[in-house]
N, C-alpha and C positions, 0 to 999 in steps of 0.2 A: 339522741334519737337517731336510730339506724334507718337510712333511706332504703338501703338494699342489703340482702344477706345472701351472698353467693355460697353454694355448697359444692364441695368436690365430689366427683364420681369416684367410687371405690373400685378398686382392682381385686378380683377374687382369685387368689392363688396363695400358696404357702410362703412364696418369696416376696409377696407384695406389702408386708407390714411396713417396711422402711419407705417403699415408694408411696404408700398412702399417707404416711406421716409428713413427707415432704410435700405432696400435693395439698394436704390440709393446711400446711403452713403457708403455702403460696396463696391459697384462697383467703386465709385469715389476713394476709398482708394486702391483698386486693381489697377486702372488705374495708380495711383501715383507710386505704386510699379514697375509696368511693365515699365513705362517711366523712373524710376530711374536707372533701370539696363539695358536698351536698348536705347542707344543713337546714333544709327546709324552706319555709316561707320567707321571702325577702323583706316583707313588711311587718313581721313581728319583731317585737322589741329584742335586741340581741344583749346578752349579758356579757360584758367585757372580759370578765375573768375565765369564762369557759373556753375550752379547746386546748390543743397542744401545739407546740412549736411546729410550723409548717402548714397548718390548716389554712384553707382559703375560703372566703365567703363573700357573697354579694349581699348588701344591706341597703335598705331604703331609709333615708334620713327623714327627720321630722318635717323638713321643708319640701319634701317630694323628690329630692335628688337621690342619686345612688352613690354608693362607695363600693369599691372592691377592697376587701380587708384581708390581711394576712397576719397570722400569729407568729410572733417572734419570742425569744427568750425574755425580751424585756416587756412584752405586752402586744396588743393589736396595732398594726399600722395601716394605713389607708390612703387610697387615691380617689379623689372625687371624679365621678363620671357624669356626662351629660347625656340626655336621651336624644337620639338623632332621629329625626322624622325623615322618612323616605318619600 
C-alpha cells in the first residue's frame, strides 16, 4: 500500500529527455523510501513475510506495547518500545 506518490516535474525542451529520465528515477527512489518507512496503521496485524530488506515499521503488539521493526535478509527484527507519558 503506497502512502505517498511523488511525481516529478517535467522540463519542456528538446534536450530535456535525459534530464527528465534522471528526475523520474530520483522520484521513484524517493517514493520507495517513503513507502519503506510508512506502512500504514500501527495497530493492524502485520504479515511477517512482507517487505524488503531495509524497510522500517512501527507495530503495536497484542499486549498493547509497541515494537520498531526492521526487515533484514533473514527476516524482521524488532526492538520493544515503551510508551512514555509526559
